[in-house]
ZALUM-668964 format. One line per 8 residues: number of its first residue (from 1); their letters; for each residue x, y, z of N, C-alpha, C. Coordinates in pm, whole numbers, plus 32768, in hexadecimal, padded with zeros to 4 digits. Layout:
<rs>
NUM	A	X Y Z X Y Z X Y Z | ...
</rs>
This chain:
<rs>
1	XXXXXXXX	8276 7D43 7D60 823D 7D05 7D16 82FB 7C9A 7CC4 | 8359 7D06 7CCF 83A8 7CC1 7C63 83CC 7C5C 7CCA | 83E0 7C65 7D4E 841F 7C0F 7DA0 83EA 7B66 7D72 | 836F 7B90 7D3F 82E6 7B3D 7D48 82F4 7AFF 7CB9 | 8309 7B5A 7C45 8347 7AD9 7BBC 83C6 7AB5 7BCA | 844D 7AEF 7C14 84B2 7AB8 7C18 8477 7A1A 7C79 | 840C 7A21 7CCD 83CE 79CC 7D0A 83E9 7935 7C88 | 837C 799E 7C71 82FB 792E 7BFC 8373 78E8 7BBC
9	XXXXXXXX	83DA 7944 7B5E 8481 78E9 7B21 849A 7894 7B2A | 84C3 787E 7B95 850B 783B 7C13 84BF 77A7 7BFF | 843D 77BD 7C4C 83F8 7779 7C89 83BE 7731 7C02 | 83A3 774C 7B71 836F 773D 7AED 840E 76D1 7AD9 | 8469 76E2 7B20 84D3 766D 7AC3 851D 7644 7B40 | 84CE 7620 7BD0 8548 75D3 7C0B 84B5 7599 7C94 | 8487 7554 7C88 8411 755C 7CEE 8372 754E 7C8C | 8374 758D 7C19 82ED 75A0 7C0D 82E2 7568 7B5F
17	XXXXXXXX	8353 7532 7B3E 83A8 7511 7A9D 82E4 74B3 7AA0 | 82E0 746C 7ADB 826E 73E9 7AC4 81AE 742A 7AB2 | 81DC 74C7 7AE4 8144 74F4 7B04 814C 756E 7A60 | 814F 7588 7A05 8145 75E5 79BA 80E4 761A 79B9 | 80EF 76A0 79A7 80B7 770B 79CC 8056 7757 7A5A | 80A9 76F9 7AB1 8059 76FB 7B36 8106 7797 7B78 | 80D6 77CB 7BCD 8117 7854 7BEC 80FA 782A 7C79 | 8183 7892 7CD5 813C 78A9 7D65 8135 790B 7D91
25	XXXXXXXX	811F 799F 7CF9 80FE 7A25 7D12 80F9 7A89 7C8C | 803C 7A7D 7CB8 7FEA 7ABD 7C32 7FC9 7B47 7C3A | 8056 7B8E 7CAE 8021 7C2E 7CA1 8044 7C80 7C01 | 7FC1 7CD2 7BDE 7FCA 7CD5 7B3F 7FAF 7D6E 7B44 | 8009 7DBC 7B07 8067 7E48 7B48 7FFF 7EC2 7B6A | 7F9D 7E8A 7AE5 7EF2 7EE7 7B38 7EBC 7ECA 7BB7 | 7ED4 7E4D 7BE4 7EB6 7E45 7C76 7EDD 7E90 7CD5 | 7F7E 7E96 7CE5 8000 7EE6 7CFC 7FCE 7F79 7D1C
33	XXXXXXXX	7FE1 7FBB 7CDD 7FAF 803B 7C88 7F10 8050 7CB1 | 7EA5 8027 7CF7 7E0F 7FED 7D39 7E79 804D 7DBB | 7E90 7FAC 7E13 7E97 7FCF 7EA1 7EF2 805C 7E85 | 7F67 803A 7E39 7FD7 80FA 7E53 7F6E 8148 7E76 | 7EF7 8167 7E3C 7EB9 81BC 7E3A 7E47 81A7 7E65 | 7DEA 8158 7EB5 7DA0 816E 7F0C 7DE4 8140 7FB5 | 7E7F 8134 7F7F 7EAD 8163 8020 7ED8 8214 8043 | 7EA9 8273 7FAC 7EE6 82C9 7FBB 7E6C 831A 7FF3
41	XXXXXXXX	7DD6 82CF 7FBE 7DA8 8313 7FCD 7D6C 82FD 8064 | 7DAD 82A8 809C 7D6B 828D 8141 7DE2 8318 8197 | 7E37 82F3 8159 7E81 8341 81A8 7E9A 83F0 81CD | 7E5E 83F3 8123 7E21 848C 8135 7DA6 8480 81A0 | 7D48 844A 8179 7CF2 847D 81C9 7D22 8489 826D | 7D45 83FC 828E 7D76 8427 8313 7DD7 846B 8341 | 7E38 849C 8303 7E67 8507 831C 7E1E 85A7 8306 | 7DD9 85BE 82A9 7D83 8632 8272 7D1A 8652 82F2
49	XXXXXXXX	7CEA 85FF 82D6 7C27 85F6 8350 7CD3 8627 83E3 | 7CC9 8611 8450 7D43 863C 84C9 7D6C 86BC 8483 | 7D98 86EC 8421 7DDA 8750 8416 7D69 8792 8416 | 7D35 87B9 8393 7C9D 8812 83B3 7CC1 8820 8400 | 7C34 87F1 8441 7C1D 87EE 8516 7C4E 8840 8515 | 7D02 8814 8550 7D63 8882 85AE 7D4B 8914 8530 | 7D4D 88FD 84D6 7D62 89A7 84A0 7CDE 8A1F 84CA | 7C52 89D4 84DE 7BD9 8A01 8511 7BE5 8A68 85AF
57	XXXXXXXX	7C92 8A16 85D7 7C91 8A35 86B1 7CD5 8AC6 86B5 | 7C9F 8B31 8717 7CEB 8B57 872C 7D5A 8B44 8751 | 7DCC 8B7D 872D 7E52 8B1D 8736 7EB9 8B71 87C9 | 7E4A 8C1B 880E 7E6F 8C24 88CF 7E10 8B94 890D | 7D80 8B67 88E6 7D4F 8B34 894B 7D99 8AA3 8956 | 7DB3 8A7C 88DD 7E12 8A05 887E 7E92 89E1 8903 | 7F06 8A6E 8914 7F42 8A6F 8952 7F37 8A5A 89E0 | 7ECF 8ABD 8A10 7EA0 8AEF 8AA4 7ECE 8A64 8AE4
65	XX	7F31 8A3A 8B55 7F16 89CF 8BBC 7E9A 89F0 8C25 | 7E75 89C4 8C75 7E15 89C8 8CEC 7E53 8978 8D5F
</rs>
């Protein structure tokens, strides 16, 4: 997000100076926070689901080699 703001600042003063109000990057802080929250939830579900399934197994049966 910071890089996008810097890019907008530079572009507005150089090659986009004839287009006032036009921006290249328009990510807002709430959108970034929502993406972080969504990916955190997905990672937790992806990690906890197999861990819960493995926790229910008998350790001796799991480690036995046939």
